[in-house]
N, C-alpha and C positions, 0 to 999 in steps of 0.2 A: 549843757555840759556842766560837769561838776568842777569844784574849785581849782584843781590843778591841771585841767585838761589844756591841750595846746590852744593858745589864744589866737583865734582868727575871728575878728569882729565881723558882724553882719550889718549891712550888706557888704559884699566883696565884689571885686571887679570880675568881668566876664573872663579875663585872662587867667585869674586865679582858679576859677571854676574849670576852665579848659585844662589847665595843668593837672589839677587833681583828677579829673575824669580820664585824662591821658594816662596818668600813672596807674589808675585802677584798671584801665584796659590792658596796659602792659603787664601788670601784675597777674591778671587772670590768664592772659595768653601765655606768659612765660611759665606760670605755674603748671599749666596743662602740658606745655611742650617739654619742660625740663624734668618735672616730677611725675608725670603720667605717661606721656607719649614716648619719651626717650627710653625709659626702662623697658617698655613694651617692644620698642625697636630692637633692643639688645636681646630680649627673650625670644622674639619671633624672627630673628634675622635670617633663619633658615626656612621660614615659612611666611614669605612676604604677603601672601594672599590674605592672611589674618589681619594684616595692618590696614587693608583698604578702607574699612569703615572708620577707623581712627583717623586716617588721612583725610577722609571726607569731613569728619567732625572738626578736624584742625582747620580746614578751609572755611567752614561755616563760622567757626569761632573767630577766625581772623577777620572776616568781613563784619561780624557782629561787633567786635571790639572797636574796629575802625569807625563804624557808624555811631556807636555809643560815644566815642571820644569827640566826634564832630557835632552830633545832634543834641546830646543831653545837656551840655553847658548852655546852649541857647534856650532850651526849655526851662532849665533851672533858673537862669538869669531872669527870664520873663516872669516866672512864678514868684521870684523874690521881689521884683518890682511891684507885683500885685499883692505882696505880703500874704501869699497863700501857701508858703512852704517854710518849714523850719530849717533855715540855712545852716544854723550853728550845728544842729544835729547831723545834717548831711555832710558838712565838713568833717565832723568828728568821725563819722562812719568811713569816709573815703581816706582820711589820714590813718585811721586804724588799719584799713586794708593795706595801705602802703607800708606801715610799720611791720605788720605781721608778715607780709611778703618778703621784705628785706631781711627780717630775722630768719625766716625759713630758708631762704636761698643762701645767705651768708653762712648759716649753720651747716648747710649741706656741704659747702666747700670746706668748712672747718673740719667736719668729721671725715671728709675725704682725705685730708692730710693725716689725721690720727690713724685711720684704718689703712693708710698707704695705697689708696686707689688714685690719689694725686701724687705726683713725683715718684711714681712706682719705679722699681729697679728695672733696667733694660740691659740685657746682656749684649745685645748688638751694639748699643751705644757705648758700652764699656770698651769694646775693641775697635772703635772707630777713631780716626784721627780728629783731634779737636778742631783743626782748621777746616775740616769738611762738614762739621756739624751745623745744622740750621740754628737759628735763634731759638726756636722752640726746644730743640734738643739740648742746647747749651743751658737754657733756663731750667729745664727739668733735671739735668745732670747736676747743676750747681745746687739747687734747692733740695734735691734728693740726697745730696751728700750728708746732710745733717738732719737726722730725724728729730733731734731735740729742738732745733730751730723751727722746724715745721710744726711741732706740737705747741711751742710757745705762741707762734702766730695763730694757730688754731684756737688756743685758749682765749686769746684776746678777741678773736672773731666771735667765739661763743659767748663770752662775757658781754661784749658790746651788743650782740643780738638779743640776749636776755634783757638787757637794760631797755632796748627798744620796745619790749612787750609791756612795759609799765609806764603809764603817763608821767609819773613823778621822775623817772630816770631816763626819759627819751633823750634829753640834751646830753647826758653823760654817755649814752650809747653812741650818739652821733660823734662826739668828741673822740671816742676810742676808735670807731670804725672808719671815719673819714680819712685820716692819714694813711691807714692801711690800704684802703680801696684806691686812693689816688696813686699810691706807689704801684699797686697791681696794674692799674690802667696804663701807667707810663711804661712799665715792663712789657705788658702785652703789646702795646703799640710799637715800641722801638726794638723789640726782639721778635717782631713778626709772628706773634702767637696767632692761631687761627681766628678768623673773623667772629665766629660764634662766641668765643671766650671774651674777645674785646667788647662785643656788644653787651654781653651780660655784665661784665665789670663796669662798663660805662653807664649802663642803666642803674645799677646799684649805687654808683657814685652820685649820679644826678639825683636819685631819690634822697640820698643822705644830705646833699646840698640843699634840697628843697626843705627838708625838715629843719636844717640849720637856719634857713631863711625865715622860718616861722618864729624863730627866737631872736629876730633882728633887733627888736626893741629892748629885750633883756641884755643882749650883747652890747648895745649902745650905752645902756646904763652902766653896765659892768666896766666898759672901757673908758667912759667919760667921768665916772664918779668915784672910782677906786682911788684912794689917796696913797701917795708914796710915803711910806714911813721910814725909808732907809735914810741914815744920817748923811749930811753933806760932807764930802771929804776933800773937795778942792774947789778952786775958783771956776767960774763959768768958762773963761777963756782957756784955762788949762784943760778942762774937760773936753772942749771942742778940739784942741790940739791932739789930745789922746785918742779921741774918737776917729779922727782922720788917720792918726798914726797907726792905729790897730789894723786898719784895712790896707794902708800903704805898705806897712812892714810885712804883712802876710804876702802881699803881691811880690814885693822885692825878694823875699826869702825864697819863694818858688822860682822867680825869674832867675835867681842866681844859679839854681840847679840846671836851668836850660842852657847856661853857658858852659856847663861841664859835659854836655853831650858829645858823643863822638861825631866826627865829620860825617855828613849825610851820605857822601859818596861811598863810604865804607860800610855803612849799616845795611844789613840784609842777609839773605841766604845765598851763599856762594857754593856752587857745585864744583867739585874737583874733577876737571876733565883729564888731567894727567898728573901723576905723582911719581917722581923719580927719587929713589932713596939709594944713596951710594952707587949711582949710575945704573941701578936696576929699575925698570919701569914696572909699576904695580899692574897686575892683571885685573880684569874686570871682576872676578869673583874672589879676589884676595881678602876682601872685607869680611867674608864669611868666617875666616879663621884668624885673621890678624886685625886686632883692634886699632893698630896704628895705620892701617890702610884707609885713611879718611876718604869719604866720598862727599861729605858736605861740611862746610864750616859756617857757623852762624855768628855774625857780629852784631851785637845788640846796641841800643842807643847809648846806654851808660856803661860801656866798656866791658860788658860780659861777653865771653866767647865760649862756644861749644864746638868741639871737634868730634864729628860723628862718623863712624865707619858704616853704619847702616843707612843706605840711601832711601829707605822707606819710612823709618820711624827712629826717633832718638831713644836708644836703650840706656837706661840709667847705669847699668853695670859696665858697659863697654865704652860709653862716650866719655870724653875728657872735658872738664869745665874749668873756667878760670876767668881772668880779666886780661885786657890787652891795653897797650899804650901805643899811640901812633905819633911818630916824630916827623913833623912836616919838613924840617930842615934837612935831616939825613935821609928822608924817605924810607924809614924803617918802621916795622911793627914788632912789638915785643909781647909775647904771650906768657903770662904767669899763671900756670895751672895749679889747681888746688892740690894735685898729687905731689907738688914740689918741683916739677920741671919748669924751666924757663927757656923759651924758644925765641930766637930773634931772627927776623927775616928782612932782607932788603926787598923793597916793594917797587914794582914797575907796573904802571897802569896806562896803557895806550889809549883807552877810552873808558867811559863810565860803567861798562858792563864786563870788562875783562881785566884781570890782574895776573901777575906772576910773582911768586915769592921764592926767594933764594936764601938759604940759610942753613942752620944746623939744628938737629934734634938728637940729644944724647950722643954727641960727638959723631953723628952721621950727617952727611951732606943731604939736604932735602931741597927739591925743586918742585914747586906746585904751580899748576896752571888752573886758574879759577874763572868761572863765568857766573854772573849774577842772575839769579832767578827773579822773575817779576812776580 
């Protein structure tokens, strides 16, 4: 290897050889499936008989790569002990395959963002209720909202991938790509993205971690020998107090806001089972023409309230929003709406799922019967 190639000394352990052979097997298998087989599936999805030979090749390739990952490290290690193989050159070759595979696949996802085949607009999703969307749909809807953000992520992915293609800049490429890929893996797992995407992102991340592992000696030198040139600003004891204080104050600051939450028994979605205004009981379809014929009342954790006439979806133009205050002593709830109205009701709650409100709205007597939705 030349002067700045990745430093793997020879001889190496059998485990290192196995890891590199495994990555080579995965790279070859993944390249075929994602960059060759998958596009052909899309092309011939209406003529599946044309895919039969490719499926057979996929099976053979899978078996071959598994056998290679198991058998070749043993052969390589035995040859190395006999000093009849150039291990340094073999390491360089396999690491090169790993680097080029990662660069190709990550660039593939980056260009998908730029050309909008990833996070593509979905009209069905636009007209679906957010509460009914899957984690996959929520993720695609969120990231698809800003094309600029997608392009920025894509540029970072392309830049990091290009750095992987040159030995001198491999470390820089890993530093750029690893945080992005770890974040993607976490999103994929906890937002229940399909297993294929999780597998791909996980493999790319493991490959980057392995490349980072190859620089462990350089990282140790960097972290242990870099001198701190910042001036000393305070005593050792004071700094320790400040260090603890920073964390404790941040915790107490947020803890304070938890004490301002509304009572838990109030928070939730309450459906109006009966609304009586000036002695007149609202009919089932009054909400279609009367925005004051509320069908649902939403009481949020930090005193926000929404009065919605539409029982299916909150309409921005017809719903009324504001904040509320609950007085435990007088058993009253006061709604201060952004439109300028202030409504005050006496509250009766026989159990944790039923409430009745009695009060006034614009000098009209109002009685509400509410049931809490789970």
